[in-house]
N, C-alpha and C positions, 0 to 999 in steps of 0.2 A: 168331687173331683179329683181326692188322693183313694176315691179305690179303682177310677178308673184308668187313673196315673201309676197304681200301684198293678190292673191286671197289664194293660197294657208294658208294662216290665219284666212281667213273667212273661207273656205273650214272646217279645223279641227274646229276651235266653234262651230258653225254649228250643228259641230257632236257632239256636250258636251253638254247639256241642262246647267249646271252648270255657263257657258257664259251668262253673260246679255245682251243684249245691248241698254244701256241706253239711245241712242235715239228716243229707240223706247216705249216709254213711258203708248203715247195717246191708252185710248183705247173705246173701246161702246158694251153695251150688246144687243145683237139682240131681241130685243121685241115680235118679228113674224119669219117664216121664212126666210131667203133672198138670193136672188142668186146673183153670182158678175154681173158685166154689161160685163164684156168681156166675163163668159165663166159663160155659166150659172147653170152650173151643178154643181158649186163648191157654196155650199150652206152653208153658216153659221146660224144653226136651233138655233131657240127662244133659250131663257138662255145658250149659246157660248158669247162667244166677239169677237167680231172683234180689231187682237191686232195690234199693232206698224200703227195709223193711223198717216200720216205725214200731208194729203191734206183734205180741206172741196172743191167743187167744185159748183159754179149753175148750173143748169140746163145749155144746149149743145145740141152740137148733136152727143154726147157718149148716154146722160141719157135727158129725160122729170120734170129730177126729182134731185135733190139738192141730193149729195156724197160724201162719206169719199173711201179717195185711203192709204194702206197699204202700207208701205216701202215694197217694191220685191214682193207687193200683187198685188192684185188687187182691184177694186175700188165697192164699192157696194152703193145702192140708200138709202135714208133715211128716207126713204117712198114706199112703196107700196099701190098698189089697191087691201084693199081684200072684194069681195062679194060689190066691187061696190064701197066701200067709202076708201080714201086715210088715211092713217092708220101708225103711226109712226114704224118702222122701228127696228132704230137702234139709243140711245138715250146712248150719251156720258156720262164717270162715272169722268173722273180724268180731263178734258183738257175743253177749251170752242173756241169759231170759232171765229178770229178774220180773217176775207176779208177773203183771199180763207187757211188758214191756219190755224190750230190748235195750240192754247198756253195752256201748260200744266200748271192746278191749283194747284200750289205746295203746300196746305197746304191739300191738297185729295191723296197724297203720301209721303208715310214713312222714315223717315227721313233715315232710311239705305242707302232706297234705291236715294232715293234726293242726297245722298252724292257721292255716286257709277255717281247718272248722272251730277250732276256738275264738279266731278273730268273727266269725260270720256270730258267733250264738256270740257274742259276747254286745255288736253294736245289735242283735234283736232282741238283750236283754236291755239296754241305752232307749226303746222303744222306735227303729228302725225296723220296717216292715219284711216279712221274709225276702221278697222277688229285692229288695234295693239292698236287703241287709248282703245276699248272695251276691250281686254287682259290686257293692263298694269294699266288698274285700278282696273284690278282681283290681278294679282301679290301687285299692292300698295296695296290693303284693306286685302287681304289671308294674305300673305308673306313678310308685308316692309321689311324683313329685305334680301330678294334677291337679287340682282346686277338690277333688274330692279328694283323694288318696293323704292332703294336706290336712284335711276336717277328720276322717277315721284318724291320723293318727295323733290331732288334739285333743279328741273323744275317747280312744282310749288310753291319752295318759290321765285324763278326767275333766277336762275343759269345761265348765258351764254353755259356757256359751257354745259349741263345736257341737254338746253332745244335745242343745238346745235343739241346732239345726240338724241333729241324726232325727229326730223325732218325727221333723218337719218332709223326711224323706224328700232333699232338695232335688231338682229335675239331674244336676247334675252329675248327681253320686248314682242318678238312676236309670238315664239314657246309656244303654251300653252300645251303642254304633261307635258311641266320642272314645272309646279305647281305646278304638284301633287309627 
């Protein structure tokens, strides 16, 4: 039942563009049109952004070039061959490469987004599911006097009862449509 509720929350949240997935802040700008490795018809046009980058991978059986992978999306090479010359196709804008991952450069993210990111990460570290943590963060920031907003506040303050409830993904924190 918990998995079904999490899936439903995620679907509802994806349909409403006001919900931010704080985890997915890392992005790169396309310096050239670049096709996804797994699906060449999926193209990021020059000037567009690849968002939600969670991985950096060195060349392997998937690609002859290093590549970035987006959360829930495709992987795109960092460089392409254009007119016989290797050129940079994607450039990170607000994160840096650390091993096979990317790390957010906090100074390149506005304070409000960073605050939401930190709250979201803390809720997940307390045991809340990804979908509900993003939603509960919205409640806490936009409706702090709501039942969920208060629960999040108490959990962030270290209240053991609130933390125990956070781990259970309460419906009143997962149902996005109740924020409005």
